[in-house]
py3Dmol code that shows the C-alpha trace and the ligand (Angstrom):
import py3Dmol

protein = """\
ATOM      1  CA  MET A   1     170.044  85.897  96.974  1.00  0.00           C
ATOM      2  CA  PRO A   2     168.248  83.953  94.202  1.00  0.00           C
ATOM      3  CA  LEU A   3     167.719  86.075  91.063  1.00  0.00           C
ATOM      4  CA  ARG A   4     163.920  86.187  91.290  1.00  0.00           C
ATOM      5  CA  ALA A   5     164.075  87.431  94.891  1.00  0.00           C
ATOM      6  CA  GLU A   6     166.731  89.955  93.938  1.00  0.00           C
ATOM      7  CA  LEU A   7     164.554  91.229  91.067  1.00  0.00           C
ATOM      8  CA  VAL A   8     161.549  91.762  93.343  1.00  0.00           C
ATOM      9  CA  ALA A   9     163.760  93.459  95.968  1.00  0.00           C
ATOM     10  CA  THR A  10     165.237  95.753  93.302  1.00  0.00           C
ATOM     11  CA  CYS A  11     161.764  96.743  92.068  1.00  0.00           C
ATOM     12  CA  ARG A  12     160.733  97.562  95.643  1.00  0.00           C
ATOM     13  CA  ASP A  13     163.928  99.576  96.232  1.00  0.00           C
ATOM     14  CA  MET A  14     163.386 101.434  92.952  1.00  0.00           C
ATOM     15  CA  ALA A  15     159.900 102.447  94.101  1.00  0.00           C
ATOM     16  CA  ALA A  16     160.996 103.222  97.676  1.00  0.00           C
ATOM     17  CA  SER A  17     163.748 105.532  96.446  1.00  0.00           C
ATOM     18  CA  GLY A  18     161.361 107.504  94.226  1.00  0.00           C
ATOM     19  CA  LEU A  19     162.795 106.253  90.939  1.00  0.00           C
ATOM     20  CA  ALA A  20     159.351 104.936  89.999  1.00  0.00           C
ATOM     21  CA  VAL A  21     155.827 105.572  91.293  1.00  0.00           C
ATOM     22  CA  ALA A  22     152.661 103.456  91.114  1.00  0.00           C
ATOM     23  CA  THR A  23     153.328 100.766  88.481  1.00  0.00           C
ATOM     24  CA  THR A  24     155.704 102.832  86.349  1.00  0.00           C
ATOM     25  CA  GLY A  25     159.176 101.452  85.689  1.00  0.00           C
ATOM     26  CA  ASN A  26     160.389  97.880  85.395  1.00  0.00           C
ATOM     27  CA  ALA A  27     163.507  95.777  85.820  1.00  0.00           C
ATOM     28  CA  SER A  28     165.123  92.623  84.466  1.00  0.00           C
ATOM     29  CA  VAL A  29     168.156  90.418  84.951  1.00  0.00           C
ATOM     30  CA  ARG A  30     169.981  88.115  82.558  1.00  0.00           C
ATOM     31  CA  ASP A  31     169.907  84.429  83.515  1.00  0.00           C
ATOM     32  CA  GLY A  32     172.040  82.466  81.058  1.00  0.00           C
ATOM     33  CA  ASP A  33     170.379  82.686  77.626  1.00  0.00           C
ATOM     34  CA  THR A  34     167.133  83.923  79.168  1.00  0.00           C
ATOM     35  CA  VAL A  35     165.876  87.012  80.986  1.00  0.00           C
ATOM     36  CA  LEU A  36     163.858  87.330  84.196  1.00  0.00           C
ATOM     37  CA  ILE A  37     161.660  90.431  83.927  1.00  0.00           C
ATOM     38  CA  SER A  38     159.069  92.153  86.100  1.00  0.00           C
ATOM     39  CA  PRO A  39     155.428  91.602  85.101  1.00  0.00           C
ATOM     40  CA  THR A  40     153.438  94.408  83.502  1.00  0.00           C
ATOM     41  CA  SER A  41     151.284  96.754  85.592  1.00  0.00           C
ATOM     42  CA  LEU A  42     151.618  95.068  88.976  1.00  0.00           C
ATOM     43  CA  PRO A  43     152.066  97.306  92.052  1.00  0.00           C
ATOM     44  CA  TYR A  44     155.511  96.669  93.525  1.00  0.00           C
ATOM     45  CA  GLU A  45     154.181  96.103  97.037  1.00  0.00           C
ATOM     46  CA  GLU A  46     152.122  93.171  95.707  1.00  0.00           C
ATOM     47  CA  MET A  47     154.882  91.647  93.573  1.00  0.00           C
ATOM     48  CA  THR A  48     156.276  88.260  94.638  1.00  0.00           C
ATOM     49  CA  GLU A  49     158.843  85.930  93.080  1.00  0.00           C
ATOM     50  CA  ALA A  50     155.975  83.949  91.501  1.00  0.00           C
ATOM     51  CA  ASP A  51     155.012  87.023  89.437  1.00  0.00           C
ATOM     52  CA  VAL A  52     158.400  87.264  87.734  1.00  0.00           C
ATOM     53  CA  VAL A  53     158.325  86.219  84.053  1.00  0.00           C
ATOM     54  CA  ARG A  54     161.070  84.350  82.207  1.00  0.00           C
ATOM     55  CA  ILE A  55     161.462  85.316  78.546  1.00  0.00           C
ATOM     56  CA  GLY A  56     163.892  84.459  75.759  1.00  0.00           C
ATOM     57  CA  LEU A  57     166.180  87.066  74.197  1.00  0.00           C
ATOM     58  CA  ASN A  58     163.538  87.655  71.507  1.00  0.00           C
ATOM     59  CA  GLY A  59     160.767  88.092  74.047  1.00  0.00           C
ATOM     60  CA  GLU A  60     159.097  84.687  73.898  1.00  0.00           C
ATOM     61  CA  VAL A  61     157.519  83.834  77.275  1.00  0.00           C
ATOM     62  CA  LEU A  62     159.180  80.705  78.685  1.00  0.00           C
ATOM     63  CA  GLU A  63     157.845  80.685  82.224  1.00  0.00           C
ATOM     64  CA  GLY A  64     155.306  82.624  84.260  1.00  0.00           C
ATOM     65  CA  GLU A  65     151.607  83.260  84.715  1.00  0.00           C
ATOM     66  CA  ARG A  66     151.690  86.971  84.012  1.00  0.00           C
ATOM     67  CA  ALA A  67     152.500  89.018  80.915  1.00  0.00           C
ATOM     68  CA  PRO A  68     156.024  90.445  80.901  1.00  0.00           C
ATOM     69  CA  SER A  69     156.695  94.177  81.198  1.00  0.00           C
ATOM     70  CA  SER A  70     155.425  96.067  78.169  1.00  0.00           C
ATOM     71  CA  GLU A  71     159.024  97.273  77.691  1.00  0.00           C
ATOM     72  CA  TRP A  72     160.372  93.766  77.040  1.00  0.00           C
ATOM     73  CA  GLN A  73     161.535  94.883  73.581  1.00  0.00           C
ATOM     74  CA  VAL A  74     163.787  97.562  75.105  1.00  0.00           C
ATOM     75  CA  HIS A  75     165.236  95.058  77.597  1.00  0.00           C
ATOM     76  CA  CYS A  76     165.769  92.293  75.015  1.00  0.00           C
ATOM     77  CA  ALA A  77     167.338  94.644  72.436  1.00  0.00           C
ATOM     78  CA  ILE A  78     169.886  95.773  75.027  1.00  0.00           C
ATOM     79  CA  TYR A  79     170.747  92.233  76.164  1.00  0.00           C
ATOM     80  CA  ARG A  80     171.253  91.155  72.530  1.00  0.00           C
ATOM     81  CA  ALA A  81     173.489  94.141  71.725  1.00  0.00           C
ATOM     82  CA  ARG A  82     175.393  94.487  74.987  1.00  0.00           C
ATOM     83  CA  PRO A  83     176.908  91.270  76.364  1.00  0.00           C
ATOM     84  CA  ASP A  84     178.218  93.295  79.331  1.00  0.00           C
ATOM     85  CA  ALA A  85     174.635  94.084  80.459  1.00  0.00           C
ATOM     86  CA  GLY A  86     173.664  91.715  83.260  1.00  0.00           C
ATOM     87  CA  ALA A  87     170.648  93.697  84.468  1.00  0.00           C
ATOM     88  CA  ILE A  88     168.458  96.647  83.461  1.00  0.00           C
ATOM     89  CA  VAL A  89     166.425  99.065  85.585  1.00  0.00           C
ATOM     90  CA  HIS A  90     163.941 101.475  84.006  1.00  0.00           C
ATOM     91  CA  GLY A  91     162.785 104.398  86.163  1.00  0.00           C
ATOM     92  CA  HIS A  92     160.414 107.357  85.761  1.00  0.00           C
ATOM     93  CA  SER A  93     161.934 109.810  88.241  1.00  0.00           C
ATOM     94  CA  PRO A  94     160.994 113.490  87.969  1.00  0.00           C
ATOM     95  CA  HIS A  95     164.259 115.333  87.260  1.00  0.00           C
ATOM     96  CA  ALA A  96     165.297 112.793  84.651  1.00  0.00           C
ATOM     97  CA  VAL A  97     161.883 112.763  82.957  1.00  0.00           C
ATOM     98  CA  ALA A  98     161.876 116.571  82.861  1.00  0.00           C
ATOM     99  CA  TRP A  99     165.414 116.632  81.440  1.00  0.00           C
ATOM    100  CA  SER A 100     164.474 114.026  78.830  1.00  0.00           C
ATOM    101  CA  ALA A 101     161.815 116.398  77.487  1.00  0.00           C
ATOM    102  CA  LEU A 102     164.602 118.793  76.410  1.00  0.00           C
ATOM    103  CA  GLY A 103     166.017 116.167  74.063  1.00  0.00           C
ATOM    104  CA  GLU A 104     169.517 117.161  75.198  1.00  0.00           C
ATOM    105  CA  GLU A 105     172.427 115.136  76.436  1.00  0.00           C
ATOM    106  CA  LEU A 106     172.710 114.987  80.231  1.00  0.00           C
ATOM    107  CA  ASP A 107     176.214 116.337  80.788  1.00  0.00           C
ATOM    108  CA  THR A 108     177.010 117.873  84.169  1.00  0.00           C
ATOM    109  CA  GLY A 109     180.758 117.506  83.803  1.00  0.00           C
ATOM    110  CA  THR A 110     180.962 115.411  86.978  1.00  0.00           C
ATOM    111  CA  GLU A 111     183.092 112.361  87.586  1.00  0.00           C
ATOM    112  CA  ASP A 112     179.906 110.567  88.696  1.00  0.00           C
ATOM    113  CA  LEU A 113     178.540 110.454  85.153  1.00  0.00           C
ATOM    114  CA  GLU A 114     181.911 109.335  83.841  1.00  0.00           C
ATOM    115  CA  HIS A 115     182.286 106.653  86.513  1.00  0.00           C
ATOM    116  CA  TYR A 116     178.770 105.176  86.532  1.00  0.00           C
ATOM    117  CA  CYS A 117     177.528 105.849  83.003  1.00  0.00           C
ATOM    118  CA  GLY A 118     180.725 105.966  80.947  1.00  0.00           C
ATOM    119  CA  GLY A 119     180.149 109.636  80.073  1.00  0.00           C
ATOM    120  CA  PRO A 120     177.265 112.008  79.302  1.00  0.00           C
ATOM    121  CA  VAL A 121     173.873 110.323  78.886  1.00  0.00           C
ATOM    122  CA  ARG A 122     172.118 110.798  75.542  1.00  0.00           C
ATOM    123  CA  THR A 123     168.368 111.176  75.038  1.00  0.00           C
ATOM    124  CA  ALA A 124     166.593 108.854  72.605  1.00  0.00           C
ATOM    125  CA  PRO A 125     163.877 110.567  70.530  1.00  0.00           C
ATOM    126  CA  PHE A 126     160.295 109.967  71.655  1.00  0.00           C
ATOM    127  CA  ALA A 127     158.575 106.774  70.565  1.00  0.00           C
ATOM    128  CA  PRO A 128     155.462 105.221  72.141  1.00  0.00           C
ATOM    129  CA  THR A 129     155.823 102.859  75.120  1.00  0.00           C
ATOM    130  CA  GLY A 130     156.067  99.187  74.302  1.00  0.00           C
ATOM    131  CA  THR A 131     157.084  99.528  70.657  1.00  0.00           C
ATOM    132  CA  ALA A 132     159.982  98.185  68.599  1.00  0.00           C
ATOM    133  CA  GLU A 133     160.499 101.788  67.464  1.00  0.00           C
ATOM    134  CA  LEU A 134     161.268 102.745  71.073  1.00  0.00           C
ATOM    135  CA  ALA A 135     163.677  99.799  71.443  1.00  0.00           C
ATOM    136  CA  ASP A 136     165.534 100.862  68.252  1.00  0.00           C
ATOM    137  CA  ALA A 137     165.744 104.492  69.393  1.00  0.00           C
ATOM    138  CA  VAL A 138     167.010 103.475  72.854  1.00  0.00           C
ATOM    139  CA  LEU A 139     169.688 101.200  71.456  1.00  0.00           C
ATOM    140  CA  ALA A 140     170.941 103.830  69.012  1.00  0.00           C
ATOM    141  CA  ALA A 141     171.193 106.503  71.726  1.00  0.00           C
ATOM    142  CA  LEU A 142     172.660 104.154  74.335  1.00  0.00           C
ATOM    143  CA  GLY A 143     175.789 103.325  72.353  1.00  0.00           C
ATOM    144  CA  ASP A 144     178.484 102.139  74.736  1.00  0.00           C
ATOM    145  CA  ARG A 145     177.101 104.034  77.760  1.00  0.00           C
ATOM    146  CA  ASN A 146     175.457 102.450  80.795  1.00  0.00           C
ATOM    147  CA  ALA A 147     172.388 104.646  80.666  1.00  0.00           C
ATOM    148  CA  VAL A 148     170.092 106.437  78.266  1.00  0.00           C
ATOM    149  CA  LEU A 149     167.137 108.791  78.632  1.00  0.00           C
ATOM    150  CA  MET A 150     163.920 108.151  76.705  1.00  0.00           C
ATOM    151  CA  ALA A 151     162.353 111.461  75.659  1.00  0.00           C
ATOM    152  CA  ARG A 152     159.354 112.451  77.820  1.00  0.00           C
ATOM    153  CA  HIS A 153     159.506 109.049  79.474  1.00  0.00           C
ATOM    154  CA  GLY A 154     162.382 108.041  81.761  1.00  0.00           C
ATOM    155  CA  ILE A 155     165.740 106.399  82.426  1.00  0.00           C
ATOM    156  CA  VAL A 156     167.073 103.060  81.216  1.00  0.00           C
ATOM    157  CA  ALA A 157     170.100 101.986  83.263  1.00  0.00           C
ATOM    158  CA  LEU A 158     172.391  98.988  82.814  1.00  0.00           C
ATOM    159  CA  GLY A 159     174.596  97.161  85.277  1.00  0.00           C
ATOM    160  CA  ARG A 160     176.565  93.976  85.633  1.00  0.00           C
ATOM    161  CA  ASP A 161     173.925  93.000  88.187  1.00  0.00           C
ATOM    162  CA  LEU A 162     170.658  94.394  89.559  1.00  0.00           C
ATOM    163  CA  ARG A 163     172.274  96.432  92.337  1.00  0.00           C
ATOM    164  CA  GLY A 164     174.638  97.975  89.800  1.00  0.00           C
ATOM    165  CA  ALA A 165     171.786  98.878  87.414  1.00  0.00           C
ATOM    166  CA  LEU A 166     169.801 100.414  90.279  1.00  0.00           C
ATOM    167  CA  HIS A 167     172.833 102.487  91.286  1.00  0.00           C
ATOM    168  CA  VAL A 168     173.246 103.785  87.729  1.00  0.00           C
ATOM    169  CA  CYS A 169     169.540 104.691  87.604  1.00  0.00           C
ATOM    170  CA  ALA A 170     169.842 106.604  90.910  1.00  0.00           C
ATOM    171  CA  VAL A 171     172.970 108.425  89.712  1.00  0.00           C
ATOM    172  CA  VAL A 172     171.212 109.530  86.492  1.00  0.00           C
ATOM    173  CA  GLU A 173     168.282 110.927  88.486  1.00  0.00           C
ATOM    174  CA  GLN A 174     170.652 112.735  90.865  1.00  0.00           C
ATOM    175  CA  GLN A 175     172.686 114.112  87.946  1.00  0.00           C
ATOM    176  CA  ALA A 176     169.513 115.292  86.201  1.00  0.00           C
ATOM    177  CA  HIS A 177     168.673 117.177  89.401  1.00  0.00           C
ATOM    178  CA  VAL A 178     172.157 118.710  89.345  1.00  0.00           C
ATOM    179  CA  ALA A 179     171.693 119.626  85.669  1.00  0.00           C
ATOM    180  CA  TRP A 180     168.503 121.553  86.494  1.00  0.00           C
ATOM    181  CA  LEU A 181     170.278 123.380  89.335  1.00  0.00           C
ATOM    182  CA  LEU A 182     173.114 124.321  86.987  1.00  0.00           C
ATOM    183  CA  ARG A 183     170.661 125.530  84.375  1.00  0.00           C
ATOM    184  CA  SER A 184     168.702 127.680  86.810  1.00  0.00           C
ATOM    185  CA  THR A 185     171.965 129.208  88.036  1.00  0.00           C
ATOM    186  CA  LYS A 186     172.897 130.022  84.441  1.00  0.00           C
ATOM    187  CA  ASN A 187     169.487 131.595  83.886  1.00  0.00           C
ATOM    188  CA  VAL A 188     169.961 133.817  86.939  1.00  0.00           C
ATOM    189  CA  GLN A 189     173.422 134.878  85.716  1.00  0.00           C
ATOM    190  CA  GLN A 190     172.197 135.807  82.229  1.00  0.00           C
TER     191      GLN A 190
END
"""
ligand_1 = """\
10
13P
P 155.142 97.899 82.642
O 154.298 97.887 83.883
O 154.506 97.176 81.496
O 156.535 97.375 82.957
O 155.292 99.371 82.149
C 155.744 100.389 82.988
C 156.531 101.407 82.243
O 157.208 102.180 82.872
C 156.503 101.475 80.777
O 157.499 102.312 80.316
"""
view = py3Dmol.view(width=600, height=400)
view.addModel(protein, "pdb")
view.setStyle({"model": 0}, {"cartoon": {"style": "trace"}})
view.addModel(ligand_1, "xyz")
view.setStyle({"model": 1}, {"stick": {}})
view.zoomTo()
view.show()
């Protein structure tokens, strides 16, 4: 599937699977020395390939009628720092957002986290949406993992391709759900 079509399909799948609601979340894919990224604030059901924006690795708009996702700085910072990142999916799913508010690492001790994320997922301290401060905080907390939580905000997941990034995002949400179940069990036992 051409990359633009795959990006739109991934955004739709992200929304359909509850990883993002309304116009929250975004996604991008590396295309050579450039990045194809979802446009800002466009409902996923309306999004077509023509709405996808091409930007450079420093965020300059190269192609497209719309403005790129407001989180372009997070996406670009990751592509510059992590040559293994071929695609990024950012979701706002409930268990992960709630866990991110704790400011703790997401560590359920499962092989899933090890396999998909390279280990426990750290939480980057809060910084406002769309800022370089948020991009710096995300990069520092990400390290060599494939996912990071943004405090009181959501998940950023990396993959070799868009499907892979979407899978990592879904695993983080599922593991955050598990983490809450484990915590409530502990509370009952105490
Ligand atoms: P955009 O619509 O600009 O991509 O923003 C959505 C979002 O989730 C910001 O974190």
